[in-house]
C-alpha positions in Angstrom: 74.6 21.1 57.6 72.4 19.6 60.3 69.0 17.9 60.1 66.0 19.4 61.9 62.4 18.6 62.1 60.1 21.3 60.8 56.3 21.5 61.5 54.0 24.1 60.0 50.3 24.3 60.7 48.4 23.0 57.6 51.4 21.2 56.2 53.2 17.9 56.8 56.1 17.4 59.2 59.4 17.0 57.4 63.1 16.8 58.0 65.2 19.6 56.5 68.9 20.2 56.4 69.9 23.7 57.6 73.2 25.6 58.1 74.5 26.3 61.6 73.3 29.4 63.5 69.9 30.8 64.4 69.2 32.5 61.1 67.7 29.4 59.4 65.5 28.8 62.5 64.2 32.4 62.4 63.4 32.0 58.7 61.6 28.7 59.2 59.4 30.0 62.1 58.9 33.4 60.5 60.3 35.7 63.2 62.1 36.0 66.5 62.9 32.8 68.3 61.4 31.4 71.5 63.4 28.4 72.7 61.7 25.6 74.7 63.9 22.9 76.2 62.2 19.5 75.8 64.7 17.5 77.8 67.4 15.0 76.7 69.1 17.8 74.7 66.1 18.3 72.4 65.1 22.0 71.7 62.0 23.4 70.1 62.3 26.8 68.4 59.0 28.6 67.7 58.0 32.2 66.8 58.3 34.3 70.0 55.4 36.5 68.7 53.1 33.6 67.8 50.4 34.4 70.3 50.6 38.2 69.8 50.3 37.7 66.0 47.5 35.2 66.6 49.3 32.5 64.5 47.3 29.3 64.1 47.7 26.6 66.7 50.2 24.0 65.4 48.4 20.6 65.6 51.6 18.6 65.2 53.0 19.3 68.8 51.7 16.6 71.2 53.1 18.1 74.5 51.1 21.4 74.7 50.1 24.4 72.5 52.5 26.0 70.1 51.2 28.8 67.8 52.7 28.9 64.3 55.6 26.9 62.8 58.2 25.2 65.0 61.6 23.4 64.6 63.0 20.7 66.8 66.7 20.0 67.0 69.2 18.6 69.5 72.1 20.3 71.2 75.5 19.0 72.2 76.7 19.2 75.8 78.3 22.5 75.1 74.9 23.9 74.0 75.6 24.1 70.3 72.9 22.9 67.9 73.9 19.4 66.7 70.9 18.4 64.6 69.1 15.1 64.5 70.3 11.7 63.5 67.9 8.9 62.4 67.4 7.6 66.0 66.7 11.2 67.2 64.1 11.6 64.4 62.3 8.4 65.4 62.3 9.5 69.1 61.0 13.0 68.3 58.3 11.7 66.1 57.2 9.2 68.7 57.4 11.5 71.7 56.6 15.1 70.6 54.7 14.8 67.3 51.0 14.2 67.0 50.2 12.2 63.9 
């Protein structure tokens, strides 16, 4: 299990434990994944069809416009999702999340 940050429009931001693989991310964002590299190994997954489906703008993301839910995790050097530790969560909240 790994910890990820989940942000859904109209809801609070929270940390959730998920199993490895892309299936939990697809379920959380409600569709096919779009992957945005945020730097430092941090990855944002959002719904690839968010604009086409006219999903609501997610007010939680402070670095641009994301439509619909998104998940932020961190990858290892090999590119595998590693999840977030407590220090990562604090960095993500400070850097990428609008409160």
